[in-house]
N, C-alpha and C positions, 0 to 999 in steps of 0.2 A: 850544082853546086857550089857554096860557097865556099870558103877556105872559111877554116874559126880562128883562124890565127890573123888572116891580114885583111880577110874579106874580099878577095881576089874571086872571080867567075869562073877563073879557070882552072879547074882539078879534072885530073884522069884516075881511073880506076886502076888499081894494081894487082888488085885478087878479091875475086865473087866467095862468098858460100852461101849456098841456099839450103836450106835444111828442109823446105814445103811450109814452112811455117816463117821462117824469118829469114830475111836474106840481110847478110852481112858484107859489106863492101869495107874494103882498105884505100883509101885513097890520098892522093897526093898533092899540093899544091902545085903549078907550074912558076908559081912566080917567087915564091919562101920558101920552097922544095919541103914544108914540113909536112906530114902524114897523119891522118886521124882517121879514124872507123866511124862509117854511119849503117844503121840498123833501119830494113823497111819491112813492116809487118801490113797483113792484112787488117784493115778497119773494120770492124764487128757494125752490121747496120745498124742504123737507130734502134736501140734498146730502151724501153722505160723501164724501173725499178719502181713496185710499190714496195715501198716502207711498213715495219709494222706501225704508224702510227697514221697509214694512211697517205703519208705524203709521196707525191710522185715526183720522180728526176730521173734525169737519161742516166743510162750507166759510165760507170766511169774506169778505163784505164787503171787509172792512176790510184783510186780510190781501192781496187781489187791490189792494184801491186803495191801499196801500204803496208794495207793488211798482212797478207802476208811477206813481205820481207821483215816486218817486225817481227812476225812468228820463229821466224828462218834466222833472226839475229844470232849472230856467234855460234850458229849451228854448223857441220861440217859441208856444207853447199856452197858451191862457186855462183856468182852472179848468172851467168851460163846457165845455170841448173834451174836458179830458180826459175830464169825468165823461161823458160822450157814447164815449167808448173804453171804458171799464169797465162802463157800462152794454149796450154793444155784443158784449162777450164775456161776460158774464153773460147777455144772453138766448140768444147760441150757445149756450151751454152748457145753458139752461133747454130749446130746443128740441131738443136733443141725445134729451131724454126719459131721459137714465139717472139713477139711485138712487146711481150709486157711481161717480166718478172715478178716473183714476188721476190724480196730482198733473203727471205730464208731460204728460200730454193739455193738462192746465189751462195750462202752460208754452209747450206747443206751440203752443197758441190767441193767446196773448201774445206770443209772438215773430213768429208771423204777423204779427199788425196792426201791432208797430212795426216788424217789418222793412219793409211796405208805406209808412208814415207818416215814420220819421223816423229814420237809418242809424244818427245816435248813440245816442240812446235804445235800438235794438237791442243796438248792442253792450255800454251799460252793463247793458241787462237781462241779456243772454247770459253775459255775462262772470260774473256772479253766478252765471246757473239753471246752468251748464254747470263752474262754479267753475274759472274759468281760473289755472292756475299761475306763468303764466309772458307774457312780451311776445308770444313767438314763438302761441301761440294767438289774441291779438288780431290778428297780422299774418294769420294763417290766415283769418280771418272778414273782416279789411278786404279781402283780397284775391278773395275771395269775392263780397262788393260788387261792387268792381271790375269783375270779370268778367263778373257779371250784368247791371249798365250799361251794359257792352261791346256784350254779346247780346240787348239790347233792341233 
């Protein structure tokens, strides 16, 4: 692993943490003595996503991450917690065994996860996912959340 500061190849691992999905390594450069953190994650097998307009593209961790991070922005979650949420969703996709996924399957999985996690993030995500056109759409979703809470 190259040092991110001086680009030297000689770094040593000071500490490793493995939570089963992600390995976090704290490293130190032998040359400049700066420390930095690296992360290793299992890469999903090649999965194709079929979009609503029938366009086909490769599954993108970055795209999934961006959507979830935007919905959780300024909410009480750490980057580590958000990474775990994203990893959970990717794990479910991996365990489905499918080589092709419809974009709405991915979106529905994210919605399910966010609805149980944070109502505001859920509303943010679903408003984009379902292309809300006006406040009436928001009100319907808020009413559903309130009714779900009452029925629990």
